[in-house]
One Martini backbone bead per residue (centre of mass of N, CA, C, O) as a GRO file, in nm:
protein
  291
    1MET     BB    1   0.102   0.032   0.011
    2LYS     BB    2   0.013   0.379   0.008
    3PRO     BB    3   0.040   0.685   0.092
    4PRO     BB    4  -0.069   0.969   0.133
    5SER     BB    5  -0.038   1.270   0.063
    6PHE     BB    6   0.255   1.493   0.109
    7GLU     BB    7   0.462   1.721   0.276
    8TYR     BB    8   0.810   1.785   0.266
    9HIS     BB    9   1.044   1.832   0.544
   10ALA     BB   10   1.407   1.952   0.599
   11PRO     BB   11   1.540   2.034   0.863
   12SER     BB   12   1.863   2.152   1.020
   13THR     BB   13   1.706   2.263   1.274
   14LEU     BB   14   1.532   2.296   1.559
   15ARG     BB   15   1.408   2.572   1.511
   16GLU     BB   16   1.277   2.494   1.238
   17ALA     BB   17   1.104   2.262   1.338
   18LEU     BB   18   0.937   2.428   1.545
   19ARG     BB   19   0.819   2.621   1.345
   20LEU     BB   20   0.667   2.415   1.172
   21LEU     BB   21   0.488   2.305   1.393
   22ARG     BB   22   0.341   2.569   1.448
   23GLU     BB   23   0.243   2.640   1.155
   24LEU     BB   24   0.109   2.346   1.080
   25GLY     BB   25   0.028   2.178   1.313
   26PRO     BB   26  -0.165   1.885   1.334
   27ASP     BB   27  -0.078   1.812   1.022
   28ALA     BB   28   0.195   1.746   1.161
   29LYS     BB   29   0.485   1.517   1.145
   30PRO     BB   30   0.736   1.367   1.283
   31LEU     BB   31   1.048   1.229   1.151
   32ALA     BB   32   1.250   0.974   1.226
   33GLY     BB   33   1.286   0.649   1.160
   34GLY     BB   34   0.987   0.532   1.052
   35GLN     BB   35   0.897   0.239   1.186
   36SER     BB   36   0.589   0.343   1.245
   37LEU     BB   37   0.475   0.573   1.063
   38VAL     BB   38   0.498   0.455   0.776
   39PRO     BB   39   0.309   0.209   0.809
   40MET     BB   40   0.063   0.378   0.895
   41MET     BB   41   0.047   0.529   0.626
   42ASN     BB   42   0.017   0.285   0.435
   43PHE     BB   43  -0.259   0.200   0.607
   44ARG     BB   44  -0.416   0.472   0.680
   45ILE     BB   45  -0.389   0.552   0.991
   46ALA     BB   46  -0.199   0.774   0.892
   47HIS     BB   47  -0.252   1.139   0.765
   48PRO     BB   48  -0.039   1.350   0.706
   49ARG     BB   49   0.033   1.659   0.535
   50HIS     BB   50   0.306   1.666   0.711
   51LEU     BB   51   0.665   1.616   0.700
   52ILE     BB   52   0.922   1.622   0.960
   53ASP     BB   53   1.249   1.584   0.916
   54LEU     BB   54   1.509   1.500   1.169
   55ASN     BB   55   1.785   1.381   1.034
   56GLN     BB   56   1.949   1.677   1.007
   57ILE     BB   57   1.963   1.699   1.333
   58ALA     BB   58   2.246   1.681   1.514
   59ALA     BB   59   2.147   1.799   1.803
   60LEU     BB   60   1.970   1.504   1.851
   61SER     BB   61   2.264   1.341   1.862
   62TYR     BB   62   2.331   1.195   2.181
   63ILE     BB   63   2.573   1.082   2.441
   64ARG     BB   64   2.564   1.183   2.788
   65VAL     BB   65   2.719   1.309   3.087
   66GLU     BB   66   2.532   1.481   3.353
   67ASP     BB   67   2.560   1.499   3.676
   68GLY     BB   68   2.557   1.165   3.657
   69GLY     BB   69   2.369   1.168   3.416
   70LEU     BB   70   2.167   1.077   3.144
   71CYS     BB   71   2.188   1.183   2.798
   72ILE     BB   72   1.946   1.160   2.524
   73GLY     BB   73   1.893   1.196   2.217
   74ALA     BB   74   1.612   1.147   2.017
   75MET     BB   75   1.805   1.047   1.748
   76VAL     BB   76   1.898   0.797   1.872
   77ARG     BB   77   1.983   0.490   1.808
   78HIS     BB   78   1.941   0.181   1.922
   79ARG     BB   79   2.230   0.073   1.857
   80GLU     BB   80   2.382   0.288   2.019
   81ILE     BB   81   2.272   0.200   2.293
   82GLU     BB   82   2.344  -0.100   2.290
   83HIS     BB   83   2.680  -0.013   2.243
   84SER     BB   84   2.723   0.166   2.476
   85GLN     BB   85   2.959   0.196   2.722
   86ILE     BB   86   2.825   0.384   2.919
   87ILE     BB   87   2.557   0.224   2.941
   88ARG     BB   88   2.666  -0.055   3.015
   89GLN     BB   89   2.803   0.040   3.284
   90HIS     BB   90   2.550   0.232   3.422
   91TRP     BB   91   2.281   0.140   3.216
   92PRO     BB   92   2.217  -0.182   3.136
   93LEU     BB   93   1.913  -0.195   3.087
   94LEU     BB   94   1.912  -0.054   2.807
   95SER     BB   95   2.083  -0.260   2.658
   96GLU     BB   96   1.899  -0.507   2.714
   97VAL     BB   97   1.636  -0.400   2.591
   98MET     BB   98   1.734  -0.356   2.294
   99LYS     BB   99   1.744  -0.666   2.221
  100HIS     BB  100   1.407  -0.665   2.210
  101VAL     BB  101   1.397  -0.464   1.974
  102ALA     BB  102   1.315  -0.615   1.739
  103HIS     BB  103   1.541  -0.570   1.481
  104VAL     BB  104   1.839  -0.478   1.361
  105GLN     BB  105   1.729  -0.305   1.129
  106ILE     BB  106   1.546  -0.128   1.313
  107ARG     BB  107   1.764  -0.041   1.521
  108SER     BB  108   1.937   0.115   1.299
  109ARG     BB  109   1.686   0.334   1.258
  110GLY     BB  110   1.565   0.365   1.515
  111THR     BB  111   1.444   0.572   1.781
  112ILE     BB  112   1.393   0.673   2.096
  113GLY     BB  113   1.196   0.911   2.040
  114GLY     BB  114   1.006   0.760   1.849
  115SER     BB  115   0.921   0.531   2.037
  116LEU     BB  116   0.810   0.701   2.273
  117SER     BB  117   0.607   0.871   2.102
  118HIS     BB  118   0.433   0.626   2.006
  119ALA     BB  119   0.326   0.457   2.257
  120ASP     BB  120   0.334   0.158   2.280
  121PRO     BB  121   0.197  -0.074   2.504
  122ALA     BB  122   0.435  -0.308   2.408
  123ALA     BB  123   0.676  -0.155   2.466
  124GLU     BB  124   0.996  -0.142   2.622
  125LEU     BB  125   1.097   0.153   2.682
  126PRO     BB  126   0.892   0.271   2.884
  127ALA     BB  127   0.962   0.063   3.112
  128ALA     BB  128   1.259   0.138   3.137
  129VAL     BB  129   1.228   0.441   3.198
  130GLY     BB  130   1.054   0.394   3.447
  131ALA     BB  131   1.258   0.218   3.612
  132LEU     BB  132   1.475   0.475   3.584
  133ASP     BB  133   1.330   0.752   3.631
  134GLY     BB  134   1.265   0.912   3.383
  135GLU     BB  135   1.298   1.190   3.156
  136LEU     BB  136   1.113   1.422   2.943
  137VAL     BB  137   1.195   1.649   2.682
  138LEU     BB  138   1.007   1.930   2.592
  139GLN     BB  139   0.982   2.133   2.283
  140SER     BB  140   0.931   2.464   2.191
  141GLU     BB  141   0.952   2.786   2.096
  142SER     BB  142   0.865   2.889   2.410
  143ALA     BB  143   0.924   2.601   2.559
  144THR     BB  144   1.004   2.384   2.845
  145ARG     BB  145   0.948   2.040   2.927
  146ILE     BB  146   0.941   1.815   3.218
  147LEU     BB  147   0.878   1.461   3.228
  148ARG     BB  148   0.764   1.199   3.357
  149ALA     BB  149   0.684   0.900   3.245
  150GLY     BB  150   0.397   0.880   3.388
  151ASP     BB  151   0.312   1.168   3.236
  152PHE     BB  152   0.363   1.112   2.929
  153PHE     BB  153   0.190   0.856   2.935
  154LEU     BB  154  -0.158   0.815   2.869
  155SER     BB  155  -0.196   0.613   2.615
  156ALA     BB  156  -0.251   0.466   2.344
  157LEU     BB  157  -0.062   0.651   2.130
  158THR     BB  158  -0.039   0.864   2.386
  159THR     BB  159   0.071   1.187   2.476
  160ALA     BB  160   0.165   1.504   2.628
  161ALA     BB  161   0.228   1.613   2.364
  162GLN     BB  162   0.217   1.871   2.168
  163SER     BB  163   0.196   1.981   1.838
  164ASP     BB  164   0.455   2.195   1.911
  165GLU     BB  165   0.617   1.944   2.020
  166LEU     BB  166   0.932   1.801   2.116
  167LEU     BB  167   1.122   1.530   2.163
  168VAL     BB  168   1.474   1.585   2.270
  169GLU     BB  169   1.504   1.429   2.561
  170ILE     BB  170   1.666   1.184   2.772
  171ARG     BB  171   1.658   1.129   3.130
  172ILE     BB  172   1.891   0.963   3.351
  173PRO     BB  173   1.954   0.889   3.650
  174LYS     BB  174   2.144   0.817   3.894
  175LEU     BB  175   2.215   0.538   4.048
  176PRO     BB  176   2.231   0.366   4.304
  177ALA     BB  177   2.461   0.225   4.464
  178GLY     BB  178   2.444  -0.124   4.383
  179THR     BB  179   2.271  -0.173   4.158
  180SER     BB  180   2.034  -0.375   3.977
  181ALA     BB  181   1.930  -0.528   3.655
  182ALA     BB  182   1.632  -0.636   3.461
  183PHE     BB  183   1.508  -0.810   3.155
  184ASP     BB  184   1.190  -0.944   3.026
  185GLU     BB  185   1.008  -1.151   2.780
  186LEU     BB  186   0.707  -1.229   2.602
  187SER     BB  187   0.695  -1.361   2.270
  188ARG     BB  188   0.617  -1.510   1.981
  189ARG     BB  189   0.872  -1.361   1.863
  190ARG     BB  190   1.155  -1.255   1.786
  191GLY     BB  191   1.088  -0.896   1.789
  192ASP     BB  192   0.835  -0.876   1.909
  193PHE     BB  193   0.608  -0.772   2.082
  194ALA     BB  194   0.502  -0.778   2.394
  195ILE     BB  195   0.298  -0.952   2.594
  196VAL     BB  196   0.520  -0.951   2.830
  197GLY     BB  197   0.700  -0.713   3.037
  198VAL     BB  198   0.999  -0.685   3.259
  199ALA     BB  199   1.129  -0.449   3.496
  200ALA     BB  200   1.427  -0.427   3.719
  201VAL     BB  201   1.531  -0.243   4.020
  202VAL     BB  202   1.791  -0.321   4.263
  203LYS     BB  203   1.868  -0.336   4.630
  204CYS     BB  204   2.096  -0.471   4.869
  205ASP     BB  205   2.216  -0.535   5.162
  206HIS     BB  206   2.437  -0.701   5.368
  207ALA     BB  207   2.170  -0.879   5.464
  208GLY     BB  208   1.973  -0.912   5.202
  209LYS     BB  209   1.798  -0.652   5.187
  210PHE     BB  210   1.568  -0.452   5.067
  211VAL     BB  211   1.623  -0.089   4.963
  212PHE     BB  212   1.550  -0.130   4.649
  213ALA     BB  213   1.254  -0.096   4.427
  214ARG     BB  214   1.174  -0.144   4.070
  215VAL     BB  215   0.865  -0.213   3.885
  216THR     BB  216   0.786  -0.294   3.542
  217LEU     BB  217   0.524  -0.303   3.284
  218THR     BB  218   0.437  -0.458   2.967
  219GLY     BB  219   0.134  -0.538   2.784
  220VAL     BB  220  -0.109  -0.467   3.027
  221ASP     BB  221  -0.175  -0.181   2.895
  222GLU     BB  222  -0.178   0.145   2.766
  223THR     BB  223   0.062   0.144   2.962
  224PHE     BB  224   0.286   0.140   3.163
  225LEU     BB  225   0.360  -0.027   3.475
  226ARG     BB  226   0.369   0.006   3.826
  227ALA     BB  227   0.464  -0.219   4.100
  228ARG     BB  228   0.409  -0.104   4.404
  229ARG     BB  229   0.321  -0.343   4.584
  230ALA     BB  230   0.568  -0.517   4.519
  231GLU     BB  231   0.776  -0.322   4.626
  232ASP     BB  232   0.667  -0.315   4.922
  233CYS     BB  233   0.715  -0.620   4.972
  234LEU     BB  234   1.034  -0.603   4.952
  235LEU     BB  235   1.090  -0.389   5.147
  236GLY     BB  236   1.295  -0.496   5.418
  237GLN     BB  237   1.343  -0.774   5.289
  238GLU     BB  238   1.452  -1.079   5.238
  239ALA     BB  239   1.609  -1.238   4.980
  240THR     BB  240   1.382  -1.473   4.849
  241PRO     BB  241   1.203  -1.692   4.672
  242ALA     BB  242   0.936  -1.641   4.829
  243LEU     BB  243   0.930  -1.330   4.804
  244ILE     BB  244   0.944  -1.309   4.497
  245ALA     BB  245   0.686  -1.471   4.446
  246GLN     BB  246   0.497  -1.283   4.601
  247ALA     BB  247   0.551  -1.023   4.437
  248SER     BB  248   0.462  -1.144   4.166
  249ARG     BB  249   0.170  -1.200   4.244
  250ILE     BB  250   0.097  -0.909   4.302
  251ALA     BB  251   0.157  -0.788   4.029
  252ALA     BB  252  -0.054  -0.968   3.877
  253ALA     BB  253  -0.314  -0.910   4.053
  254ASP     BB  254  -0.320  -0.590   3.960
  255LEU     BB  255  -0.418  -0.684   3.688
  256ASN     BB  256  -0.603  -0.577   3.364
  257PRO     BB  257  -0.567  -0.714   3.093
  258PRO     BB  258  -0.588  -0.754   2.770
  259SER     BB  259  -0.756  -0.894   2.503
  260ASP     BB  260  -0.630  -1.074   2.212
  261LEU     BB  261  -0.476  -1.238   1.952
  262HIS     BB  262  -0.226  -1.321   2.151
  263ALA     BB  263  -0.393  -1.283   2.437
  264SER     BB  264  -0.522  -1.329   2.730
  265SER     BB  265  -0.573  -1.201   3.030
  266SER     BB  266  -0.501  -1.452   3.204
  267TYR     BB  267  -0.236  -1.513   3.060
  268ARG     BB  268  -0.092  -1.247   3.125
  269ARG     BB  269  -0.087  -1.288   3.430
  270GLU     BB  270   0.081  -1.545   3.430
  271VAL     BB  271   0.323  -1.424   3.280
  272ALA     BB  272   0.387  -1.194   3.473
  273GLU     BB  273   0.467  -1.369   3.713
  274ALA     BB  274   0.694  -1.531   3.576
  275VAL     BB  275   0.867  -1.290   3.474
  276ALA     BB  276   0.905  -1.140   3.742
  277GLU     BB  277   1.053  -1.370   3.885
  278ARG     BB  278   1.290  -1.389   3.687
  279VAL     BB  279   1.389  -1.095   3.703
  280LEU     BB  280   1.433  -1.067   4.008
  281SER     BB  281   1.634  -1.302   4.032
  282ARG     BB  282   1.848  -1.178   3.849
  283ALA     BB  283   1.895  -0.914   3.998
  284VAL     BB  284   1.978  -1.048   4.270
  285ALA     BB  285   2.219  -1.214   4.163
  286GLN     BB  286   2.386  -0.948   4.102
  287GLN     BB  287   2.424  -0.914   4.429
  288GLY     BB  288   2.534  -1.206   4.535
  289ILE     BB  289   2.268  -1.376   4.571
  290ALA     BB  290   2.161  -1.681   4.670
  291LEU     BB  291   1.857  -1.877   4.560
   0.00000   0.00000   0.00000
């Protein structure tokens, strides 16, 4: 299939792109890697009258550390994040999650900003950014807004970004010293969107008790979810297989996932419990605790 007709714009600066967004209004769509938008246009699901190609804006492509935190420009490709030594060393959850994002050809073209802005409810990156307590920087011609991940994602394919705003940067704070993290998912085939995915960031003290825990899930609602009751179950308790199993049951019990062609609601709950237990066990094992 072919997309409907549109006018193509290729700004070379962020200022020019923001001006175009303001002037063209809701009829304009930013084009990043195009791995989601272009297929939607081909199937006539999306039909913007204007495409604003961001690929010539070098100022949106960077990975750097500022004040101990990670800053990623919105046009950074998935493969760059997957292989970044800085990210592997200090924020390895992002590197691990990237291996689950589609296939290498798509990761070579797709961007972190494009994926997050698309806000697919089964995507891996929103859950990862949520587990890392990330912030998303939105910019228009007149203002800059910084939103936490939980405030940015509103519903399926919908974010808090206004029509004149671009997601320009993703900020990940420095993790508490000694934390470990893990991610896993169940999908029908390698590279497919997750039926259920779970990310966990944890830390245990010298006595083997949880002092930090953050657990997020994808594929179970219109946005990623944070398993706060499961986190509360872990905090202050000794890391044991029984405790991890209990927290995983709580995480799954709090879900009301959708049924679709890929899985029923009840199956997703069962999968969520199993994947959460696996992920938490892996994260704890990285703390040097034998389970």
